[in-house]
BAFI-873207 format. One record per residue: x negated, y, z of N, C-alpha, C in turn. Coordinates in steps of 0.1 Angstrom, whole numbers, plus 5000, padded with zeros to 4 digits. Atoms other than C-alpha are relative to their C-alpha. Layout:
N
XYZXYZXYZ/...
end
This chain:
47
498949944993779614456233499950005015/500150014985778814346268499050105005/501049914996775714566268500650155002/499449874999777814876262500850025012/499149994989780014796291499150045012/500849974988777014816315499250134997/500749875002775515136299500250105011/499849894990777015376324499249975013/500650044988775615176353498450014998/501449995003772115156337499550154999/500449865000772015526329500150065013/499949934986773315626363498949955009/501150054992770615406379498750084997/501049925004768015586359500050145005/499949864995769315926368499750015015/500249994985769415846405498549975003/501450034997765915686404499150124997/500949895004764215976385500450125009/499649894991766216226406499349995014/500750024987764916076438498550025000/501449985002761416066425499650155000/500249865002761616436415500250075013/499749934987763116536449498949975010/501150044992760416346467498750084998/501249925004757616506447500150155003/499949854997759016856451499950025015/500149984985759416806489498549985005/501350034996755916656492499050124997/500849885004754316946473500350125008/499649894992756217196493499449995014/500650024988755017046525498450015000/501449995001751417036512499650154999/500349865001751517406503500250075014/499849954987752917476538498949975009/501250034992750117286554498750074997/501249935005747517446533499950145006/500149864994748417786547499550005014/500550004986747517676582498649955002/501450054999744017556574499150135000/500949895000741317806583499150004987/500749995013739417936552498649925001/501350074999736017786565500249854999/499850145001737617436565500649964986/499550045013738917446529498849934992/501150075006736917196508499550074988/500449935013736717426477499350135002/500749874998735017716495498649975005/
end
């Protein structure tokens, strides 16, 4: 019975945690794509 009283807090914590990780990942990838556009083609490691 006690565990069910804490369920909203636990679920909310998971939502906030995974949401923050997703937001951080999305922002990091967006900045990486933006930075990659500024690299001259001769300095790209895969060319």
